[in-house]
N, C-alpha and C positions, 0 to 999 in steps of 0.2 A: 289593850284587851289581853287577858290571861288565857293562853291556849293550852295550858298544862293538862286540863281534863280531857280535851280532845286528843292531845298527843298520847295520853295514857291509853285511851280507848283504841286509838289507831295503831299503837305500838311503834310509833316513830317520834323521836325527839329531834326537832329541827335545829340545825345550826343557824340558819337565817330565818328568824321569826317573821321578818318582813315578807318573805316569799309565801309563808302560810297565810298571812293576813291578806295578801293579794289574791290568793286562791279563794278567799271568802268574799271578795269585793265584787259586787255586781255593777255592771255599767250604769244602772239607774242611780246608784249611790254617788258615783263620780259626777254624773250630770247634775245632781242636787247639791253636791259639795265640791265645787270646782277648786276651792282653795286648799283641799286636803292633802295635795301632793301624792295621793295614792294612785295606783294603776288598777284598772279592772282586770278580771281574770280570764278574758277570752283567749289570749295567746297561750296561757297555761292550759286552758281547756283543750285547745287544738293539739297541743303536745301530749297531754294526758290521754286523750282519746286514742291516739296512735299507740301509745305504750300499753294501754289496757287491751286493745285489740290484739296486739302481738303476744302478750302474755297469755291471754285466754286461748288464742289460736294454738300456741305451743302446748299449753296444758291439755286441751281437748285432743290434739293430734297424738300426744303421748299416751293418753289415758284410754281413749275409745278407739282401739286399733281395728275394730271390725266395722266401724261406721263409714258410710260413703261421704264423698265430698259435700253432697247436698245436705245430708243430715248434720254434718259438722258445721256447715255454714249457718243452718237454721238454729242450731243450738248456740252457736257463738252469738248470733243476733239476739237471742233471748237473754244471754248473760251480760251483754253490753248495752242493752236498750235503756231507754229513759226510766221505765218502770223499775227495773232491777237496780240501776244506779241510784235512783232517788231513795229506794228502800235501804240500800247500804248506807247512804248518807244519813238517813234518819236514824238508823241503828247506831251510828257513830255520834249522834247528837249534833250534826252539822247545823241544824236549824238554829241552835243557840248562838252561833257565831257569825251568821250571815250579815253582811253589810249591804242594806237595801235602801231604796228611796222610801219615803213615807207611804207612797201609793202601793209599791210592791210589798211592803210589810203587811198591809191589810189583806192581801190576797193569799189565802191559805189553801186554795183548790188546786186544780190541775196545773196552773201556771207555776205554783210553788214547787210542784213535783219536778217540772223541767228545770227550774233554777237549781234545785238540789242535785239533780242528775248532772248538770253542767258543772256544778261546784265539785262533785266527786271527781270528775275528770280533771278539773283544775288542780285539785289536791294531789292527784297522781302525777300530774305534770310538775308540780312543785317538789314532790318527793324525788322525782327523777333528777331534777336540777340540783337539789340540795344534797341528796344521798347517793345517787347513781341508780343504774338499772336494777341491780340485784335487790336492793332494798325496796324499790318500787314493785318489783316482782313479788317479793315476800309479802308486801301489803296486799296486793291483789289476790294472791293465793290464800291469804288469811281471811279476807273479807268478802270477796266476790265469788271465787271458785267453789266454796262450800255450798252455794245455792244450786249447783249442778244437779244434785240428787233430787231436790224438790222439783226443779223444772222438768227433769226427765219423768218423774212420777206423775206430775200434773199434766204433762203433755203441752206445757206452755211454749215449748220450742217449735211446735208444728207451725208451718206456714199457714196462717189463718185464711188468707185469700185463696190459696190453692184448695184447701179443704172445703171452704164455703162454695167455691165454684163446682167442685166435685159433687157436693151434696145437693146444690141447687139444680144441677143438671139431672141428678138421679131422681129427685122428687118432683121437679116441675118441668124438666126438659128445656129449661131456659138458662142463659148465661147471665150472671149478675152484671149490673152496670154501676159505676161509681161516679159521683158528681161532687165537685167542690162547692160546698154550701157557703163557706165564709173563709176569708183570709184576714188576719189582723196582726198587729204588732210591728215594730220596726224591723228593718232588714236583718239585723243581727239576731233577732229573737222572734221569728215569724211563728204564727200559729195557724194551722189549717183545720177546718172542720169539713169532713167528707161524709156523704150519705151513700148507702148501697141499696139498690132496688133490684127486684127480680120481676120482670115484666112491669106492671103498673104499681106494684106494691112495694112500699118502703119497708126494708127489713132491719136496718140498723144505721147508726151514726157513730163516728169516731173523731177524735181530735189528736193532733200530733205536730211535731216540729217540722215535718215534711209531709208532702201529700202521700208518700209511700207509708209512713208511720200511721197517718190518719186512716188510710185505706185498710191497713192491717187491724187497727182498732175497731173500725166499722164492721169488718168481717167477723171479728171475735164477738162483738155485740150481737150480730145477726145469728151466729151459731148458737149463742147462749139463749137468745130469745126463742129460737125454734127448737131448741133441745137437740141440735145436730152435733153430736160429739164424735 
């Protein structure tokens, strides 16, 4: 596979192309192609996640000098979450290079977004191993950090659960309750669907790789459905 187009978009030329290929290799592909001698990207993802969080933490700390710890934490979460990471991966054209099982290839919905988000973290991990911290930092500052302004403008960094609880208590006098509707997927790639209700009324539903992510998505859906901004 020729990664030159991706490397051009990313602004990084890999010394070890095998590392980049590993970053694009999903576990499902390995399970379906056991003789391929390839490794899946989960260890790279683990590493890249830590590098991404450190770089963004350092960036926000230096830039937003008047923000509180809570505000910085919420904004960082918005910059490193699955929605943002998958968006960056799509912008870089990562979809064209994914190595997936036949079944995963057909899924282009929310599950694909999570795969793309994890792939971006794996790419960052691969850059860190191949080029070092400074180049990984340069990549993150070029492709992830610029979304800060948009996230600030749209209020996407706000803790949706806290805001929804505040609004629900203001308008109804009740505290929202969250319920896990469904869990699916293997242990390494779990999916959670969570609903949020106020009293007996269902207000929203969300999906995520953790119950916490799914609850945040459910709260965002509820806020939008009620027009509580």
